[in-house]
N, C-alpha and C positions, 0 to 999 in steps of 0.2 A: 502493499499500500505506499502510495505517495505520503511526504511530510503536509500535512496540513498546516494551510497559511495559519495564523493564531490570531484570535482575538482581539490581540492590543492595535494588528499592524492593519485589520481592516476596519476599527475606528479609525484610526489616522486616518487614513484612506478618504474615507466618510468625509470627516472634518477640512479636508483640505481638497473636497471634489472642486470647487469654487479660483480654485487655482491652475488645476489643469487645460494644459493650453488646448488642448481638444473639445474642450467645453464648450458649446455654444456663448460670445459674449450675451446675451438675451439671460440666459440659467443664470451667467457671475451674475448679470445686475439683478435679476430677483432672489435671487440665496444671499447679495447682502443686504437687500432690502427686507426679506422675511426673518433674519438672523438677528433682529434687534427684535426687544422684549415686548417694546410694542406697536403697535404699526394701524392705521386707521383706514376704514375703504376711502376715505376722499384722497388717502397719498397712493393708495392703490391702482386706482380711478385715473387719478394723474398721473402713474407710469405707464398705465395702458393704454390710456388718451395721447399723448409725446410720442407715440412709436405705432406710425401706421402698420406695420406690417403685422407686429402684436394683436391694435385691435383689430383688425380683418380674420387671424385666426380666433380673436376666443368670441368675436361675434358669429363667427362659421361654428364653434364649437357648442354656443349654449343656441343659435338656432337647429340642434341637429337632433336624432331623436333622440341620442341621450340623456339632454335638460329638458324634452319635452315642449321647447316653446318654437316649433320651427316660423321659420319668417316672422315669428310676431316680436323681435326685439332687434332695435333700429340703432340704440345706443350703448356705451360704456356703462354711463350712467344708472340706462333704466337698469342695465344686468348688475349691478353690484347692490342696486335698490331691491331687486327683485330676489334675488341668490345670497347673498351674506357673505360677512368675510371670509369665513372659511371655504366658502365653497368656490369663491374667485380666488381665493390664496393657491386653490387646490387646482383650478382651469388654469390659473397662469404658471405653474410648475407645469404643468401637462405640456401645455402647448412648446415649452420652453425647454421640455426634455424630450419629445417628440424624434427630434432630428440625434439625439443620444441614442435613442430606443430602433432609429432605423439605421443608425450609423451600427453600432453592436450587433444585433439581434434582428434580422430583417423579417419583419410579419409581428413583430411584438408590441408596436403603436398600434397594429390595426384589430389585433387578441384583446390588447386593453380598450378601445374605446368599444369593443364587442360586448365585453364585461359591463363598460359606465353603462350601457343599453340595457345589458337584462339586469344588472341588479337595478336600475332604477324603477324599471316597470314590474320587478320584484316587490318592492317596497313599499308601492304604491298598492299592490292586489292587499300587502299585509297592511294595510292602512298605516305605516310608520310617518310622523311628523314632517321628518326633515329628508324627503326621498332625493334630493339632491346631495345631503351631506354622504349618503348609501354610495353614490353613482363617482363621487371624487376619491371614497376611496378604494371605491371597482380602480378609477381611474390610473392610479398609482399605486396598487396591489404588486407590481413587477417591479419597481422604478430598482429594485434592490441587484436584478438579473443585470440590469445595463448598465449600473456600478461597476459590480462585478468582473464584467465581459470588458466594461472601457479598464480598469486599473490591472487585472489580471485575467488578459485574453488564451492566455495559453491554456489555464485551470480549468477557465471555464470551456472552452472547446473541449478540452476532455472530457469533461461533464458529460456534457452536451453530447459528445461522442457517444458517452458508459451508457446514458441514456438509450440512446437510439439503439445502437447495437446489441445490451443486456435487455432491452423493453422496461426501463423502470423508470420513475420519474427526472427529471432534473431536480426537483429538490431531493432523493434520494442521490441522484451520485451528486452532486454537488457537495453533500457530508465528507465525502472519500478526500476533497480537495480545501474546502475552507473550515474554519472550527466558528462558525456560523452559519448559518442560511442568509437567500436573498430577501427571507420576511422580516430577516434581523436585523439584516443591512439597512432593508426600506424603512422599520422601524427607528433606527437613529437618524436616518436624514429626516424624516416626519416632525422626531423632533425636536431635533437644530434649526426646523424652519418655524416650530412656534405650533403648531396643531397640538388642538387638544387632548386631552389623554384617551376618551376615548375612539377617535378616530386614528389615533395609534395603535390603539389596541386591532382594533381589528388590519392594520395592512400588517401588523405582528405576526398574529394568528389565521388569518385567512387560510393554510394548510392546517391548522390545528385547533379548528374552530370551539372544541371543546372545552378549551382554555381559554376562551374569554373571559373577563370579568367585566366589562366596564359594558359594554357592546354586543352582548351575545346572537341576537338578533340579527341586528347589522354583517356581524363576522361571517354568519353562519348564511345569508346573500353572497357575499361576495364568494364566499367560497363553492358556493351551490352557481353562481351566474361561471364560475371560471369551469367548470366540471361540463355544463350545459357548451359554453361557448368555443369550447375543446373538443365535445362530442359533436357539433354544427361544423370544426372543422374550420376556422375563422381565423387567419392568424395564423400565427407561430409563438408558443409559448417556452420554447427552447427544446421541446421532446415530441414525438407523435405521437407518445401515445394520449389516453383517456383514462384519468385514474376515477377510484370509485368514489363516491361522496360519503363524507360520514356520515354516520349512521342518527348521531345527536342534530346534526345542521339539518339533515334530512325531516328528520320527523319535527326539528322547531321549524321549518320552514313549510313544511305540508303543501306541498304544492298537487293541484288535482293534474288528472291528466288534460284535463281545459287549458288549465293554468301554464302547463308546459308547450302541450304544444301552440299556446297566445304566444311565450315567450320565442320557439324556434322560425313562428310564423314575421314575428316583429323583424328577429337577425336577419332570415334570409331576405326581408323585406327592402333592408337597411344595409348589404352588403354592398353595393354600389358607393354607399355615402364613405363607410368605412374607409376606402382606399380612394375617396376625395378630399379625408381632412387629410391627407399624407402631404 
């Protein structure tokens, strides 16, 4: 077995992500702003509005099936007012890391967008008050994979190869090479950017939903969405397989046969739009 890259090295790489030359300038700028302990919606609105490319990407996202406002939001101020601080922060990170995701693992961004759409739909079905916050967790749930691939390409490539050759998940394969999973790496990043504990929990436990303490239902929804998107074959999450749904998460989300058909139909209807978002 190879020597694992230890947790201390992994955490130091996460903390220095904004200093990597290949990280998009937009992500560096957003990362620096989000690392402030307090940030207002006004500050975020100004940051977005002063960058035409960012404005276009944000409005495209908000008006997509992932956020349920098709063609209805025409300004950044309207988007921030409707969606709130955490969702706008998540969207900002999402659109600024998509480049990173596509450079590191082709298909990961498409997978993430499809998960976002499925998670929001299921959250609405279950009557959750903040379905957009669940969709932000789904958007960012695999951000740790992009970081591992960016910082340790050889080790992560080997993990992906093992996953394919041995028909195991990337989550299982990466445990051979890294002392922390992509879910933990994602958790560290979301903490660094001052997201609330509940959303951090969802990112951390999306492969182990039974361990989530703060938002168990939201974590279960992201977990189930991930599996459904893989089953539908949209994008690429690092391995070609479809993992089993955790029984506790499946029981908690409690989707009917009609619910599952509705989710898969929604994904089918929006496959083209996931590609267009790139």
